[in-house]
C-alpha positions in Angstrom: 8.5 -20.9 0.0 7.6 -19.6 -3.4 9.1 -22.3 -5.7 10.4 -19.5 -7.9 14.2 -20.0 -7.7 16.1 -22.4 -5.5 13.8 -25.4 -5.7 13.4 -24.9 -9.5 17.2 -24.8 -9.9 17.5 -28.0 -7.7 14.7 -29.8 -9.6 16.4 -29.1 -13.0 19.7 -30.2 -11.7 18.3 -33.3 -10.0 16.4 -34.3 -13.2 19.7 -34.2 -15.0 21.3 -36.4 -12.4 18.4 -38.9 -12.8 19.3 -39.1 -16.5 23.1 -39.1 -16.1 23.0 -41.8 -13.4 20.2 -43.7 -15.1 18.0 -43.6 -12.0 14.6 -44.3 -13.3 13.6 -45.2 -9.8 13.7 -41.5 -8.7 11.0 -39.0 -9.4 11.6 -35.3 -8.8 8.9 -33.1 -7.4 9.2 -29.4 -6.8 6.8 -27.2 -5.0 6.3 -24.4 -2.6 3.9 -23.6 0.2 3.1 -20.1 -1.2 4.0 -20.2 -4.9 5.0 -17.1 -6.7 3.5 -16.1 -10.0 6.6 -16.9 -12.0 10.2 -18.1 -11.6 12.6 -15.2 -11.0 13.8 -13.9 -14.4 17.4 -13.9 -13.3 17.2 -17.5 -12.4 15.8 -18.4 -15.8 18.6 -16.4 -17.4 21.4 -17.9 -15.4 20.2 -21.4 -15.7 19.8 -20.9 -19.5 23.4 -20.0 -19.7 24.2 -23.2 -17.8 22.2 -25.2 -20.3 18.9 -25.6 -18.5 15.7 -24.3 -19.9 13.3 -23.2 -17.1 11.3 -20.8 -19.3 8.4 -23.2 -19.6 8.2 -24.0 -15.9 6.0 -22.3 -13.3 5.9 -22.3 -9.5 3.7 -25.0 -8.1 2.0 -25.5 -4.8 3.2 -28.5 -2.8 0.4 -30.5 -1.3 0.3 -32.7 1.8 -0.4 -35.7 -0.5 2.8 -34.9 -2.5 4.9 -34.7 0.7 3.4 -38.0 1.9 4.4 -39.7 -1.3 8.1 -38.7 -0.9 10.8 -40.8 0.7 13.2 -37.8 0.8 12.5 -34.1 1.1 15.0 -31.3 0.6 14.1 -27.9 2.0 15.6 -24.9 0.5 15.4 -22.6 3.5 11.6 -22.5 3.8 9.6 -22.2 6.9 8.2 -25.8 7.1 8.4 -27.2 10.5 8.9 -30.9 11.4 5.2 -31.1 12.2 4.4 -30.2 8.6 6.4 -33.2 7.3 5.3 -36.8 7.1 6.8 -39.2 9.7 9.5 -41.4 8.4 10.6 -39.2 5.5 14.3 -38.2 5.3 14.7 -34.5 5.4 17.6 -32.2 4.5 17.4 -28.5 4.9 20.0 -26.8 2.6 18.9 -23.3 3.6 20.1 -21.4 0.5 19.5 -17.7 0.2 16.5 -16.8 -1.9 17.7 -15.4 -5.2 14.9 -12.9 -5.5 16.3 -9.5 -6.4 19.8 -11.0 -6.6 22.2 -10.1 -9.3 23.5 -12.5 -12.0 26.7 -13.3 -10.1 24.8 -14.1 -6.9 22.3 -16.4 -8.7 25.2 -18.1 -10.5 26.9 -18.8 -7.2 23.7 -20.0 -5.6 23.0 -22.3 -8.5 26.6 -23.7 -8.4 26.2 -24.4 -4.6 22.9 -26.1 -5.2 24.4 -28.2 -8.0 27.1 -29.4 -5.7 24.6 -30.4 -3.0 22.4 -32.2 -5.6 25.4 -34.2 -6.8 26.4 -35.1 -3.3 22.9 -36.1 -2.5 22.7 -38.4 -5.5 26.0 -40.0 -4.4 24.3 -40.9 -1.0 21.0 -42.2 -2.4 20.8 -46.0 -2.4 20.2 -47.5 -5.8 17.0 -49.5 -6.5 19.1 -52.7 -6.1 20.5 -51.6 -2.8 17.0 -50.8 -1.5 15.7 -54.2 -2.6 18.6 -55.9 -0.8 17.5 -54.2 2.4 14.2 -56.0 2.2 15.7 -59.5 1.5 16.1 -61.6 4.5 18.7 -64.4 4.8 18.0 -67.5 6.8 
């Protein structure tokens, strides 16, 4: 997992959802197990056309500590096994095709599919108030 395309797209889209839905309780972290040197140029170009500036971002290595701090992990088709993931974390594997060497139309389609998944995921995530309510006991 190079953190050079799919996860960078997902992170940018998720950061927008955090703002749109006023979800200050959510922190977005993006990383890869074997980061590339740079984000795929076609990804930067397509996302710029969609209104997202990824030009100042760079691939990042995900650490075990970062994974352990997460409540929810979305895999983008990487080779992490269940043994690599902390116990108790909710995992989704979206398995998108890596946009490396893809043409603009393919990257556009991949980013649109990722956007739909991100929106659906945010619709499922409990709000901060809903999470607090799960910890309240009634006698």
